[in-house]
PDB file with SEQRES, HELIX, SHEET and CRYST1 records, atoms N, CA, C and O in Angstrom:
SEQRES   1 A   74  THR SER CYS ILE ASP ALA GLU THR ASP ARG LYS ILE GLN          
SEQRES   2 A   74  ARG THR ILE SER GLN GLN PHE ARG GLU LYS THR VAL ILE          
SEQRES   3 A   74  THR ILE ALA HIS ARG LEU GLU THR MET ARG GLU CYS ASP          
SEQRES   4 A   74  LYS VAL VAL VAL ILE ASP GLU GLY ARG ILE ILE GLU VAL          
SEQRES   5 A   74  GLY THR PRO GLU GLN LEU GLN ALA ASN PRO ASN SER ALA          
SEQRES   6 A   74  PHE SER ARG LEU LEU LYS SER SER ASN                          
HELIX    1 AA1 ALA A    6  GLN A   19  1                                  14    
HELIX    2 AA2 LEU A   32  GLU A   37  5                                   6    
HELIX    3 AA3 PRO A   55  ALA A   60  1                                   6    
HELIX    4 AA4 ALA A   65  SER A   73  1                                   9    
SHEET    1 AA1 2 VAL A  41  ASP A  45  0                                        
SHEET    2 AA1 2 ARG A  48  GLY A  53 -1                                        
CRYST1    1.000    1.000    1.000  90.00  90.00  90.00 P 1           1          
ATOM      1  N   THR A   1      -8.446   8.786  -6.174  1.00  0.00           N  
ATOM      2  CA  THR A   1      -8.606   7.353  -6.333  1.00  0.00           C  
ATOM      3  C   THR A   1      -9.686   6.785  -5.422  1.00  0.00           C  
ATOM      4  O   THR A   1      -9.793   5.564  -5.307  1.00  0.00           O  
ATOM      5  N   SER A   2     -10.479   7.609  -4.778  1.00  0.00           N  
ATOM      6  CA  SER A   2     -11.477   7.100  -3.836  1.00  0.00           C  
ATOM      7  C   SER A   2     -12.588   6.313  -4.508  1.00  0.00           C  
ATOM      8  O   SER A   2     -13.274   5.535  -3.845  1.00  0.00           O  
ATOM      9  N   CYS A   3     -12.781   6.495  -5.793  1.00  0.00           N  
ATOM     10  CA  CYS A   3     -13.885   5.828  -6.488  1.00  0.00           C  
ATOM     11  C   CYS A   3     -13.436   4.654  -7.348  1.00  0.00           C  
ATOM     12  O   CYS A   3     -14.225   4.154  -8.150  1.00  0.00           O  
ATOM     13  N   ILE A   4     -12.217   4.210  -7.210  1.00  0.00           N  
ATOM     14  CA  ILE A   4     -11.753   3.087  -8.028  1.00  0.00           C  
ATOM     15  C   ILE A   4     -11.808   1.796  -7.212  1.00  0.00           C  
ATOM     16  O   ILE A   4     -11.823   1.820  -5.981  1.00  0.00           O  
ATOM     17  N   ASP A   5     -11.838   0.686  -7.917  1.00  0.00           N  
ATOM     18  CA  ASP A   5     -11.887  -0.606  -7.240  1.00  0.00           C  
ATOM     19  C   ASP A   5     -10.516  -0.945  -6.650  1.00  0.00           C  
ATOM     20  O   ASP A   5      -9.504  -0.337  -6.997  1.00  0.00           O  
ATOM     21  N   ALA A   6     -10.511  -1.916  -5.764  1.00  0.00           N  
ATOM     22  CA  ALA A   6      -9.291  -2.280  -5.037  1.00  0.00           C  
ATOM     23  C   ALA A   6      -8.182  -2.769  -5.970  1.00  0.00           C  
ATOM     24  O   ALA A   6      -7.011  -2.464  -5.744  1.00  0.00           O  
ATOM     25  N   GLU A   7      -8.532  -3.516  -7.007  1.00  0.00           N  
ATOM     26  CA  GLU A   7      -7.516  -4.028  -7.937  1.00  0.00           C  
ATOM     27  C   GLU A   7      -6.826  -2.887  -8.682  1.00  0.00           C  
ATOM     28  O   GLU A   7      -5.604  -2.893  -8.829  1.00  0.00           O  
ATOM     29  N   THR A   8      -7.596  -1.916  -9.151  1.00  0.00           N  
ATOM     30  CA  THR A   8      -7.015  -0.761  -9.842  1.00  0.00           C  
ATOM     31  C   THR A   8      -6.138   0.035  -8.887  1.00  0.00           C  
ATOM     32  O   THR A   8      -5.072   0.515  -9.272  1.00  0.00           O  
ATOM     33  N   ASP A   9      -6.583   0.176  -7.641  1.00  0.00           N  
ATOM     34  CA  ASP A   9      -5.785   0.874  -6.636  1.00  0.00           C  
ATOM     35  C   ASP A   9      -4.442   0.172  -6.444  1.00  0.00           C  
ATOM     36  O   ASP A   9      -3.409   0.836  -6.363  1.00  0.00           O  
ATOM     37  N   ARG A  10      -4.441  -1.157  -6.371  1.00  0.00           N  
ATOM     38  CA  ARG A  10      -3.188  -1.905  -6.231  1.00  0.00           C  
ATOM     39  C   ARG A  10      -2.263  -1.664  -7.419  1.00  0.00           C  
ATOM     40  O   ARG A  10      -1.053  -1.512  -7.250  1.00  0.00           O  
ATOM     41  N   LYS A  11      -2.837  -1.628  -8.622  1.00  0.00           N  
ATOM     42  CA  LYS A  11      -2.026  -1.379  -9.821  1.00  0.00           C  
ATOM     43  C   LYS A  11      -1.405   0.012  -9.780  1.00  0.00           C  
ATOM     44  O   LYS A  11      -0.234   0.187 -10.117  1.00  0.00           O  
ATOM     45  N   ILE A  12      -2.182   0.985  -9.374  1.00  0.00           N  
ATOM     46  CA  ILE A  12      -1.675   2.360  -9.270  1.00  0.00           C  
ATOM     47  C   ILE A  12      -0.545   2.417  -8.246  1.00  0.00           C  
ATOM     48  O   ILE A  12       0.504   3.003  -8.513  1.00  0.00           O  
ATOM     49  N   GLN A  13      -0.750   1.815  -7.079  1.00  0.00           N  
ATOM     50  CA  GLN A  13       0.269   1.837  -6.032  1.00  0.00           C  
ATOM     51  C   GLN A  13       1.540   1.115  -6.468  1.00  0.00           C  
ATOM     52  O   GLN A  13       2.643   1.563  -6.152  1.00  0.00           O  
ATOM     53  N   ARG A  14       1.399   0.009  -7.185  1.00  0.00           N  
ATOM     54  CA  ARG A  14       2.564  -0.727  -7.693  1.00  0.00           C  
ATOM     55  C   ARG A  14       3.344   0.142  -8.678  1.00  0.00           C  
ATOM     56  O   ARG A  14       4.574   0.183  -8.633  1.00  0.00           O  
ATOM     57  N   THR A  15       2.630   0.838  -9.572  1.00  0.00           N  
ATOM     58  CA  THR A  15       3.283   1.723 -10.543  1.00  0.00           C  
ATOM     59  C   THR A  15       4.017   2.855  -9.838  1.00  0.00           C  
ATOM     60  O   THR A  15       5.150   3.180 -10.192  1.00  0.00           O  
ATOM     61  N   ILE A  16       3.375   3.451  -8.847  1.00  0.00           N  
ATOM     62  CA  ILE A  16       4.011   4.534  -8.091  1.00  0.00           C  
ATOM     63  C   ILE A  16       5.285   4.024  -7.426  1.00  0.00           C  
ATOM     64  O   ILE A  16       6.325   4.680  -7.490  1.00  0.00           O  
ATOM     65  N   SER A  17       5.210   2.860  -6.787  1.00  0.00           N  
ATOM     66  CA  SER A  17       6.402   2.356  -6.085  1.00  0.00           C  
ATOM     67  C   SER A  17       7.529   2.003  -7.048  1.00  0.00           C  
ATOM     68  O   SER A  17       8.701   2.133  -6.696  1.00  0.00           O  
ATOM     69  N   GLN A  18       7.196   1.560  -8.252  1.00  0.00           N  
ATOM     70  CA  GLN A  18       8.230   1.233  -9.237  1.00  0.00           C  
ATOM     71  C   GLN A  18       8.818   2.488  -9.880  1.00  0.00           C  
ATOM     72  O   GLN A  18      10.037   2.605 -10.011  1.00  0.00           O  
ATOM     73  N   GLN A  19       7.980   3.401 -10.273  1.00  0.00           N  
ATOM     74  CA  GLN A  19       8.425   4.577 -11.019  1.00  0.00           C  
ATOM     75  C   GLN A  19       9.059   5.652 -10.137  1.00  0.00           C  
ATOM     76  O   GLN A  19       9.861   6.453 -10.618  1.00  0.00           O  
ATOM     77  N   PHE A  20       8.709   5.674  -8.863  1.00  0.00           N  
ATOM     78  CA  PHE A  20       9.199   6.718  -7.961  1.00  0.00           C  
ATOM     79  C   PHE A  20       9.998   6.129  -6.801  1.00  0.00           C  
ATOM     80  O   PHE A  20      10.005   6.677  -5.699  1.00  0.00           O  
ATOM     81  N   ARG A  21      10.662   5.023  -7.056  1.00  0.00           N  
ATOM     82  CA  ARG A  21      11.400   4.282  -6.025  1.00  0.00           C  
ATOM     83  C   ARG A  21      12.368   5.163  -5.236  1.00  0.00           C  
ATOM     84  O   ARG A  21      12.464   5.019  -4.017  1.00  0.00           O  
ATOM     85  N   GLU A  22      13.070   6.046  -5.882  1.00  0.00           N  
ATOM     86  CA  GLU A  22      14.079   6.888  -5.226  1.00  0.00           C  
ATOM     87  C   GLU A  22      13.571   8.302  -4.954  1.00  0.00           C  
ATOM     88  O   GLU A  22      14.368   9.225  -4.782  1.00  0.00           O  
ATOM     89  N   LYS A  23      12.279   8.474  -4.916  1.00  0.00           N  
ATOM     90  CA  LYS A  23      11.675   9.796  -4.718  1.00  0.00           C  
ATOM     91  C   LYS A  23      10.812   9.793  -3.461  1.00  0.00           C  
ATOM     92  O   LYS A  23      10.418   8.739  -2.961  1.00  0.00           O  
ATOM     93  N   THR A  24      10.533  10.974  -2.970  1.00  0.00           N  
ATOM     94  CA  THR A  24       9.578  11.130  -1.879  1.00  0.00           C  
ATOM     95  C   THR A  24       8.196  11.297  -2.485  1.00  0.00           C  
ATOM     96  O   THR A  24       7.982  12.156  -3.341  1.00  0.00           O  
ATOM     97  N   VAL A  25       7.268  10.476  -2.040  1.00  0.00           N  
ATOM     98  CA  VAL A  25       5.891  10.533  -2.524  1.00  0.00           C  
ATOM     99  C   VAL A  25       4.993  10.764  -1.319  1.00  0.00           C  
ATOM    100  O   VAL A  25       5.067  10.027  -0.336  1.00  0.00           O  
ATOM    101  N   ILE A  26       4.157  11.771  -1.389  1.00  0.00           N  
ATOM    102  CA  ILE A  26       3.182  12.033  -0.333  1.00  0.00           C  
ATOM    103  C   ILE A  26       1.853  11.467  -0.797  1.00  0.00           C  
ATOM    104  O   ILE A  26       1.332  11.847  -1.846  1.00  0.00           O  
ATOM    105  N   THR A  27       1.313  10.556  -0.004  1.00  0.00           N  
ATOM    106  CA  THR A  27       0.069   9.880  -0.350  1.00  0.00           C  
ATOM    107  C   THR A  27      -1.002  10.240   0.664  1.00  0.00           C  
ATOM    108  O   THR A  27      -0.781  10.151   1.871  1.00  0.00           O  
ATOM    109  N   ILE A  28      -2.145  10.641   0.178  1.00  0.00           N  
ATOM    110  CA  ILE A  28      -3.327  10.827   1.020  1.00  0.00           C  
ATOM    111  C   ILE A  28      -4.263   9.704   0.624  1.00  0.00           C  
ATOM    112  O   ILE A  28      -4.724   9.646  -0.516  1.00  0.00           O  
ATOM    113  N   ALA A  29      -4.545   8.808   1.563  1.00  0.00           N  
ATOM    114  CA  ALA A  29      -5.239   7.570   1.208  1.00  0.00           C  
ATOM    115  C   ALA A  29      -6.652   7.511   1.765  1.00  0.00           C  
ATOM    116  O   ALA A  29      -6.913   7.896   2.905  1.00  0.00           O  
ATOM    117  N   HIS A  30      -7.547   7.022   0.933  1.00  0.00           N  
ATOM    118  CA  HIS A  30      -8.905   6.709   1.370  1.00  0.00           C  
ATOM    119  C   HIS A  30      -8.953   5.275   1.879  1.00  0.00           C  
ATOM    120  O   HIS A  30      -9.750   4.938   2.754  1.00  0.00           O  
ATOM    121  N   ARG A  31      -8.106   4.453   1.327  1.00  0.00           N  
ATOM    122  CA  ARG A  31      -8.005   3.054   1.761  1.00  0.00           C  
ATOM    123  C   ARG A  31      -6.750   2.928   2.623  1.00  0.00           C  
ATOM    124  O   ARG A  31      -5.630   3.093   2.139  1.00  0.00           O  
ATOM    125  N   LEU A  32      -6.954   2.638   3.888  1.00  0.00           N  
ATOM    126  CA  LEU A  32      -5.811   2.543   4.796  1.00  0.00           C  
ATOM    127  C   LEU A  32      -4.869   1.416   4.407  1.00  0.00           C  
ATOM    128  O   LEU A  32      -3.676   1.479   4.703  1.00  0.00           O  
ATOM    129  N   GLU A  33      -5.378   0.401   3.757  1.00  0.00           N  
ATOM    130  CA  GLU A  33      -4.540  -0.704   3.289  1.00  0.00           C  
ATOM    131  C   GLU A  33      -3.406  -0.186   2.400  1.00  0.00           C  
ATOM    132  O   GLU A  33      -2.309  -0.745   2.389  1.00  0.00           O  
ATOM    133  N   THR A  34      -3.682   0.884   1.659  1.00  0.00           N  
ATOM    134  CA  THR A  34      -2.678   1.500   0.788  1.00  0.00           C  
ATOM    135  C   THR A  34      -1.453   1.951   1.588  1.00  0.00           C  
ATOM    136  O   THR A  34      -0.331   1.907   1.084  1.00  0.00           O  
ATOM    137  N   MET A  35      -1.663   2.375   2.812  1.00  0.00           N  
ATOM    138  CA  MET A  35      -0.582   2.929   3.622  1.00  0.00           C  
ATOM    139  C   MET A  35       0.390   1.876   4.145  1.00  0.00           C  
ATOM    140  O   MET A  35       1.488   2.219   4.584  1.00  0.00           O  
ATOM    141  N   ARG A  36       0.009   0.613   4.107  1.00  0.00           N  
ATOM    142  CA  ARG A  36       0.886  -0.444   4.630  1.00  0.00           C  
ATOM    143  C   ARG A  36       2.187  -0.566   3.846  1.00  0.00           C  
ATOM    144  O   ARG A  36       3.172  -1.086   4.371  1.00  0.00           O  
ATOM    145  N   GLU A  37       2.208  -0.101   2.610  1.00  0.00           N  
ATOM    146  CA  GLU A  37       3.411  -0.191   1.773  1.00  0.00           C  
ATOM    147  C   GLU A  37       4.328   1.021   1.924  1.00  0.00           C  
ATOM    148  O   GLU A  37       5.410   1.051   1.338  1.00  0.00           O  
ATOM    149  N   CYS A  38       3.916   2.000   2.688  1.00  0.00           N  
ATOM    150  CA  CYS A  38       4.709   3.224   2.853  1.00  0.00           C  
ATOM    151  C   CYS A  38       5.883   2.993   3.803  1.00  0.00           C  
ATOM    152  O   CYS A  38       5.827   2.135   4.684  1.00  0.00           O  
ATOM    153  N   ASP A  39       6.942   3.770   3.609  1.00  0.00           N  
ATOM    154  CA  ASP A  39       8.089   3.712   4.520  1.00  0.00           C  
ATOM    155  C   ASP A  39       7.764   4.392   5.841  1.00  0.00           C  
ATOM    156  O   ASP A  39       8.218   3.965   6.903  1.00  0.00           O  
ATOM    157  N   LYS A  40       6.972   5.454   5.761  1.00  0.00           N  
ATOM    158  CA  LYS A  40       6.635   6.232   6.949  1.00  0.00           C  
ATOM    159  C   LYS A  40       5.204   6.735   6.808  1.00  0.00           C  
ATOM    160  O   LYS A  40       4.764   7.098   5.717  1.00  0.00           O  
ATOM    161  N   VAL A  41       4.482   6.752   7.931  1.00  0.00           N  
ATOM    162  CA  VAL A  41       3.117   7.266   7.967  1.00  0.00           C  
ATOM    163  C   VAL A  41       3.093   8.456   8.920  1.00  0.00           C  
ATOM    164  O   VAL A  41       3.640   8.396  10.022  1.00  0.00           O  
ATOM    165  N   VAL A  42       2.457   9.531   8.483  1.00  0.00           N  
ATOM    166  CA  VAL A  42       2.236  10.696   9.327  1.00  0.00           C  
ATOM    167  C   VAL A  42       0.726  10.831   9.471  1.00  0.00           C  
ATOM    168  O   VAL A  42       0.016  11.016   8.483  1.00  0.00           O  
ATOM    169  N   VAL A  43       0.235  10.738  10.708  1.00  0.00           N  
ATOM    170  CA  VAL A  43      -1.199  10.848  10.958  1.00  0.00           C  
ATOM    171  C   VAL A  43      -1.483  12.278  11.393  1.00  0.00           C  
ATOM    172  O   VAL A  43      -0.888  12.788  12.342  1.00  0.00           O  
ATOM    173  N   ILE A  44      -2.408  12.915  10.675  1.00  0.00           N  
ATOM    174  CA  ILE A  44      -2.784  14.299  10.958  1.00  0.00           C  
ATOM    175  C   ILE A  44      -4.237  14.317  11.398  1.00  0.00           C  
ATOM    176  O   ILE A  44      -5.095  13.723  10.745  1.00  0.00           O  
ATOM    177  N   ASP A  45      -4.512  14.991  12.494  1.00  0.00           N  
ATOM    178  CA  ASP A  45      -5.871  15.131  13.004  1.00  0.00           C  
ATOM    179  C   ASP A  45      -6.119  16.598  13.305  1.00  0.00           C  
ATOM    180  O   ASP A  45      -5.379  17.220  14.067  1.00  0.00           O  
ATOM    181  N   GLU A  46      -7.153  17.139  12.709  1.00  0.00           N  
ATOM    182  CA  GLU A  46      -7.509  18.550  12.885  1.00  0.00           C  
ATOM    183  C   GLU A  46      -6.319  19.470  12.620  1.00  0.00           C  
ATOM    184  O   GLU A  46      -6.107  20.448  13.337  1.00  0.00           O  
ATOM    185  N   GLY A  47      -5.545  19.145  11.582  1.00  0.00           N  
ATOM    186  CA  GLY A  47      -4.434  19.987  11.163  1.00  0.00           C  
ATOM    187  C   GLY A  47      -3.154  19.823  11.963  1.00  0.00           C  
ATOM    188  O   GLY A  47      -2.186  20.549  11.736  1.00  0.00           O  
ATOM    189  N   ARG A  48      -3.134  18.881  12.896  1.00  0.00           N  
ATOM    190  CA  ARG A  48      -1.946  18.676  13.724  1.00  0.00           C  
ATOM    191  C   ARG A  48      -1.402  17.267  13.532  1.00  0.00           C  
ATOM    192  O   ARG A  48      -2.162  16.304  13.434  1.00  0.00           O  
ATOM    193  N   ILE A  49      -0.086  17.157  13.479  1.00  0.00           N  
ATOM    194  CA  ILE A  49       0.548  15.845  13.408  1.00  0.00           C  
ATOM    195  C   ILE A  49       0.413  15.195  14.783  1.00  0.00           C  
ATOM    196  O   ILE A  49       0.878  15.734  15.787  1.00  0.00           O  
ATOM    197  N   ILE A  50      -0.232  14.023  14.810  1.00  0.00           N  
ATOM    198  CA  ILE A  50      -0.426  13.356  16.096  1.00  0.00           C  
ATOM    199  C   ILE A  50       0.449  12.115  16.261  1.00  0.00           C  
ATOM    200  O   ILE A  50       0.660  11.655  17.383  1.00  0.00           O  
ATOM    201  N   GLU A  51       0.961  11.566  15.154  1.00  0.00           N  
ATOM    202  CA  GLU A  51       1.892  10.451  15.267  1.00  0.00           C  
ATOM    203  C   GLU A  51       2.632  10.235  13.957  1.00  0.00           C  
ATOM    204  O   GLU A  51       2.134  10.550  12.876  1.00  0.00           O  
ATOM    205  N   VAL A  52       3.832   9.691  14.084  1.00  0.00           N  
ATOM    206  CA  VAL A  52       4.694   9.407  12.936  1.00  0.00           C  
ATOM    207  C   VAL A  52       5.384   8.077  13.208  1.00  0.00           C  
ATOM    208  O   VAL A  52       5.823   7.812  14.328  1.00  0.00           O  
ATOM    209  N   GLY A  53       5.475   7.254  12.189  1.00  0.00           N  
ATOM    210  CA  GLY A  53       6.197   5.992  12.330  1.00  0.00           C  
ATOM    211  C   GLY A  53       5.996   5.125  11.111  1.00  0.00           C  
ATOM    212  O   GLY A  53       5.305   5.508  10.167  1.00  0.00           O  
ATOM    213  N   THR A  54       6.601   3.960  11.138  1.00  0.00           N  
ATOM    214  CA  THR A  54       6.355   3.017  10.055  1.00  0.00           C  
ATOM    215  C   THR A  54       4.959   2.436  10.264  1.00  0.00           C  
ATOM    216  O   THR A  54       4.444   2.455  11.382  1.00  0.00           O  
ATOM    217  N   PRO A  55       4.348   1.924   9.211  1.00  0.00           N  
ATOM    218  CA  PRO A  55       3.036   1.299   9.395  1.00  0.00           C  
ATOM    219  C   PRO A  55       3.081   0.184  10.448  1.00  0.00           C  
ATOM    220  O   PRO A  55       2.143   0.026  11.230  1.00  0.00           O  
ATOM    221  N   GLU A  56       4.167  -0.579  10.464  1.00  0.00           N  
ATOM    222  CA  GLU A  56       4.301  -1.673  11.425  1.00  0.00           C  
ATOM    223  C   GLU A  56       4.361  -1.154  12.860  1.00  0.00           C  
ATOM    224  O   GLU A  56       3.716  -1.705  13.752  1.00  0.00           O  
ATOM    225  N   GLN A  57       5.138  -0.090  13.077  1.00  0.00           N  
ATOM    226  CA  GLN A  57       5.248   0.489  14.419  1.00  0.00           C  
ATOM    227  C   GLN A  57       3.893   0.999  14.896  1.00  0.00           C  
ATOM    228  O   GLN A  57       3.475   0.725  16.020  1.00  0.00           O  
ATOM    229  N   LEU A  58       3.222   1.734  14.035  1.00  0.00           N  
ATOM    230  CA  LEU A  58       1.947   2.323  14.431  1.00  0.00           C  
ATOM    231  C   LEU A  58       0.879   1.261  14.627  1.00  0.00           C  
ATOM    232  O   LEU A  58       0.075   1.357  15.555  1.00  0.00           O  
ATOM    233  N   GLN A  59       0.858   0.258  13.775  1.00  0.00           N  
ATOM    234  CA  GLN A  59      -0.140  -0.801  13.898  1.00  0.00           C  
ATOM    235  C   GLN A  59       0.081  -1.631  15.169  1.00  0.00           C  
ATOM    236  O   GLN A  59      -0.882  -2.107  15.771  1.00  0.00           O  
ATOM    237  N   ALA A  60       1.329  -1.805  15.575  1.00  0.00           N  
ATOM    238  CA  ALA A  60       1.643  -2.601  16.762  1.00  0.00           C  
ATOM    239  C   ALA A  60       1.246  -1.907  18.061  1.00  0.00           C  
ATOM    240  O   ALA A  60       1.113  -2.560  19.096  1.00  0.00           O  
ATOM    241  N   ASN A  61       1.059  -0.609  18.016  1.00  0.00           N  
ATOM    242  CA  ASN A  61       0.702   0.163  19.207  1.00  0.00           C  
ATOM    243  C   ASN A  61      -0.822   0.258  19.303  1.00  0.00           C  
ATOM    244  O   ASN A  61      -1.436   0.941  18.484  1.00  0.00           O  
ATOM    245  N   PRO A  62      -1.449  -0.405  20.276  1.00  0.00           N  
ATOM    246  CA  PRO A  62      -2.910  -0.374  20.372  1.00  0.00           C  
ATOM    247  C   PRO A  62      -3.473   1.018  20.674  1.00  0.00           C  
ATOM    248  O   PRO A  62      -4.660   1.264  20.457  1.00  0.00           O  
ATOM    249  N   ASN A  63      -2.633   1.929  21.172  1.00  0.00           N  
ATOM    250  CA  ASN A  63      -3.078   3.295  21.449  1.00  0.00           C  
ATOM    251  C   ASN A  63      -2.912   4.225  20.256  1.00  0.00           C  
ATOM    252  O   ASN A  63      -3.286   5.396  20.321  1.00  0.00           O  
ATOM    253  N   SER A  64      -2.355   3.711  19.174  1.00  0.00           N  
ATOM    254  CA  SER A  64      -2.113   4.514  17.979  1.00  0.00           C  
ATOM    255  C   SER A  64      -3.420   4.797  17.242  1.00  0.00           C  
ATOM    256  O   SER A  64      -4.263   3.912  17.094  1.00  0.00           O  
ATOM    257  N   ALA A  65      -3.577   6.021  16.789  1.00  0.00           N  
ATOM    258  CA  ALA A  65      -4.750   6.380  15.979  1.00  0.00           C  
ATOM    259  C   ALA A  65      -4.761   5.566  14.693  1.00  0.00           C  
ATOM    260  O   ALA A  65      -5.821   5.122  14.253  1.00  0.00           O  
ATOM    261  N   PHE A  66      -3.606   5.367  14.090  1.00  0.00           N  
ATOM    262  CA  PHE A  66      -3.500   4.568  12.870  1.00  0.00           C  
ATOM    263  C   PHE A  66      -3.982   3.143  13.127  1.00  0.00           C  
ATOM    264  O   PHE A  66      -4.742   2.590  12.332  1.00  0.00           O  
ATOM    265  N   SER A  67      -3.545   2.550  14.229  1.00  0.00           N  
ATOM    266  CA  SER A  67      -3.959   1.193  14.588  1.00  0.00           C  
ATOM    267  C   SER A  67      -5.469   1.119  14.783  1.00  0.00           C  
ATOM    268  O   SER A  67      -6.115   0.189  14.300  1.00  0.00           O  
ATOM    269  N   ARG A  68      -6.023   2.081  15.478  1.00  0.00           N  
ATOM    270  CA  ARG A  68      -7.480   2.103  15.707  1.00  0.00           C  
ATOM    271  C   ARG A  68      -8.241   2.266  14.399  1.00  0.00           C  
ATOM    272  O   ARG A  68      -9.280   1.636  14.202  1.00  0.00           O  
ATOM    273  N   LEU A  69      -7.730   3.109  13.502  1.00  0.00           N  
ATOM    274  CA  LEU A  69      -8.384   3.282  12.201  1.00  0.00           C  
ATOM    275  C   LEU A  69      -8.350   1.994  11.387  1.00  0.00           C  
ATOM    276  O   LEU A  69      -9.341   1.628  10.755  1.00  0.00           O  
ATOM    277  N   LEU A  70      -7.208   1.306  11.404  1.00  0.00           N  
ATOM    278  CA  LEU A  70      -7.110   0.029  10.691  1.00  0.00           C  
ATOM    279  C   LEU A  70      -8.116  -0.977  11.238  1.00  0.00           C  
ATOM    280  O   LEU A  70      -8.794  -1.661  10.471  1.00  0.00           O  
ATOM    281  N   LYS A  71      -8.212  -1.068  12.552  1.00  0.00           N  
ATOM    282  CA  LYS A  71      -9.148  -2.018  13.168  1.00  0.00           C  
ATOM    283  C   LYS A  71     -10.592  -1.677  12.820  1.00  0.00           C  
ATOM    284  O   LYS A  71     -11.395  -2.571  12.554  1.00  0.00           O  
ATOM    285  N   SER A  72     -10.920  -0.407  12.822  1.00  0.00           N  
ATOM    286  CA  SER A  72     -12.307  -0.011  12.539  1.00  0.00           C  
ATOM    287  C   SER A  72     -12.662  -0.148  11.063  1.00  0.00           C  
ATOM    288  O   SER A  72     -13.840  -0.216  10.713  1.00  0.00           O  
ATOM    289  N   SER A  73     -11.651  -0.189  10.196  1.00  0.00           N  
ATOM    290  CA  SER A  73     -11.935  -0.305   8.763  1.00  0.00           C  
ATOM    291  C   SER A  73     -12.108  -1.751   8.322  1.00  0.00           C  
ATOM    292  O   SER A  73     -12.561  -2.004   7.206  1.00  0.00           O  
ATOM    293  N   ASN A  74     -11.759  -2.699   9.176  1.00  0.00           N  
ATOM    294  CA  ASN A  74     -11.894  -4.128   8.825  1.00  0.00           C  
ATOM    295  C   ASN A  74     -13.220  -4.684   9.255  1.00  0.00           C  
ATOM    296  O   ASN A  74     -13.495  -5.864   9.038  1.00  0.00           O  
TER     297      ASN A  74                                                      
END                                                                             
């Protein structure tokens, strides 16, 4: 989905959340905004898990890699 527009991405994410509500979905996102709707985020760097948490928890921590990525993408 890296080459689709933001509106189409939102539609895809809405469909996934509706159709797979009771399932585990692993998302690899090019748009970090997509990750804000996830229950849990796992940040992997160089093949290693470096942090795990809800998007809100990770974003609230200024030392979080996820938080830094969000800030740099805006």
